[in-house]
N, C-alpha and C positions, 0 to 999 in steps of 0.2 A: 592249391593254385597260387594263393596269395603268398604263402610261405616260399614257394618256388621262385616267385618274382622277387621277393625280398632277398633270397639267397643269391640270385643271379645279379641283382644290383650291387650286393655286397662284394661279389667276386669282381665285378667290373670296376668298382671303386678301388679295390685293392690293386688290381692290375694297373689302373691309371696312376696310382700313387707310386708303384714300383717303377713305372716308366719315367715319371717325373724325377724320381731319385737318381735313376741312371743318367738322365739328361743333365741334371745339375752336376753330377760327377764329371761329365765330359766338358763342362764349361771351364774356360781359363781361370786358374786360381782356385779351383774347387776339386776336392777329392784327390786320390792317390795318383791319377793319371796326369795331374797338372804339375808334375815335378819340374819341367823345363819351360813352363809358360812364362812369357814376359809380361807380367802384370803391371798395373800402375805403380805399386810400391817398388817393383824392380826397376822401372824406368826412373823413378825418383832417386833410387840408389845409384844408378848409372850416372845420373846428372851430378851426384855428389862426387863421384870418382873423377868426372871430367873437370870439376872445379879445382882439383889439386894443382895442376900446372899453372893455372891463373893465380892461385893463392901464392904459390912459390915465387912467381914473377913479381907480384905486388910487394911481397916482403923484401925480396932482393933488390928492388928498384929504388929503394930509399924511403925515408920517413914520410915524404909527401904522398906516397901511395899506400901508406899503412892503413888509412881509414877504409880504403877499398878492401884490403885483406880482412879487416875487422868485420865489415858488413857481409862479405862473402862467407867468412867462417861462421858467423852467427847464423846466416841463412842455412848453411850446411848442417849446423847443429839442430835447427828447427826441422829441417827436412828429415833428419834421422828419426825424430819423434813422430813426424807425420806419417812416414811410410810404415813405421811399426804399428801405429794406430790403425791405419787403413788395412794392413794385412790381417790383423787380429779381428777388427770390427766387422769386416766384410768377407772374412774367410778367403783372403787372397794369398795365404802363405804358400810358398812353393819351395821345392828343393833348391832351385837356382837362387832364390832370395836368401835362403839359409846360408849360402856360401858368399853371396855378393855383399850382404849387409856388413858382416865383420871385416870383409876385405876392404870395403869402402872406409870403414872406421879406422882400420890400421893404416891404410894409405894416407888418409887425411891427417891423422894425428902424428904419425912418424914423419911425414914430409914437413909439416908445420914446425915440429920441434927441432928437426935437423936444420931447417932454414933459419929459424930464430936463433939457434945456437951458433951457427956459422956467422951470423951477422951481429953476434954479441948481445942479443936482447935477453937471453936466459943463460944460466950457468951450463957449462959444458958437461959437468958431472951428472946433471939432471937429464940431459939429452942421452947420455950414455946409458943411464939407468932405464929410461923409458924404452929406448930402442933395444937394449939387451933383453929386456923382459919379453918383448914380442918375438925376438929371434929365438929365445929359449922355448917359448910356447910352440912356435912353428916347427922348430927342430924336434921337439918331443913328439909332435903329431907325425912328422915324416918318419922318425925312427920307429914309431909304433907300426906304421904301415910296412916298413921294410922288414921288420921281424915277424910280420904276419899276425899281429894282434892290434888291429886298428882301434884307436880310442875315439869315442864319439865326442866331438867338440861341443861343449855346452857352457855358456857364460855363467860364472858364479856371481853371487851377490857382491862380493868384494871387487870383482872385476868390473861390474857395472858401476859401482861407486867410484872406482878408479878412473873409468872413462869420463864420468861426469866431472870429476875433479880436474882431469887433464884438459877437458874442453873449457871449463871455467877459468883455469889458470891462463890458458892460451888467449882467451877472450880478453881477460884483464890486461895482459901484456900488450896485445894488439891495440886495445883501446887506450892504454896509457901512452903508447908511442904515437898512435894516430891522431889522438885528440888533445894531447898535451896535458892530460890529467896525471896526478900523482897520488897513488894509493899504496904507499910502501908497506903498511901493516897488512892490508888485504893481500897484496902480492906475496909477502913473506909467509903468511898463514897458508895460502893456497899452494905455494911451492913445497912447504913442509908436508901438507896433506897429500900432494901428488907423490912425493918421495915415499911416505909411509905406506900409502895404499898400494903403490907399485911393488914394494917389498913384500907386503902381506899377500898380494895376489900371486906373486911368484911362488911363495911358500905354499899357498893353497893349491895352485895348479900342480906343483911338484908332488905334493901329498896325494892329490887325486890321481895323478899319472902312476905313481908307485903303487897305489892301491889297485888300480886297474891291471897293471902288469902282474902283480902278485896273485890277484884273484883269478886271472885268466890262466896263469901257470898252474895253480892248484886244481882248477877244473879240468885241465888237460892231463 
C-alpha cells in the first residue's frame, strides 16, 4: 500500500513537470512555437531600426547636430549588446529576432556610412567597400534561395569583429566632428582595421558559400 502511494505520487509529479514544460514552451520567447513572438529584445531591435532616419537627419543637418548623432549611434550600439544579452540570458530568442537583429545592424551601419561619405566625413572608397560587402552577402543568400539550395545565414567571428570595428570607427568620426576632438592616429588605425576586416569577411563568406554549394551538389 505504501509502495502504491509512492508510485502514484511519482506519476503525479512527473505529470506536473510535463505540464509545466509544455506551458513554458507556449510562453513568448520560449520553445520552438515562439518563432514569431515579439519579445523585449525584438522591441529593442525595432527601436534601433527606427533610429536610422533620425541619425541620417542629424548627420546631414550639419556639424552642430553631430553630437546628437554620436549619442544616438552610441545608444544603438549599446542596445545591440543589451538585446543580445537578454535573448540569451532569459531564453527569449525567436526566429523573428534572428532576422531582425542583422537587418537592424545592416540598416544602421550602411545608412551611417553612406551619409558620412556623402557629407565628406569618411573616404568614399571605404563606403563603397562596406556597402559592397553587404550587397554581396545578401546577393549570395538570394541566389542560393533562387537555385533551391538555401544557405543558413550565421555570423562568422571575422564578421563580428568587422561589425565592432565599423561601429568603433563611426563613433570616433561622429565624436571627432561633434565635439571638436582630433584623434588622427586612432581614426587612421580604425579605418585600416575596418578595410582589412571587411575584405577578410568577404573572403570568409565567399569560401563558406562555395563550400555550401559544393557540398549540397555532391549530396544531391
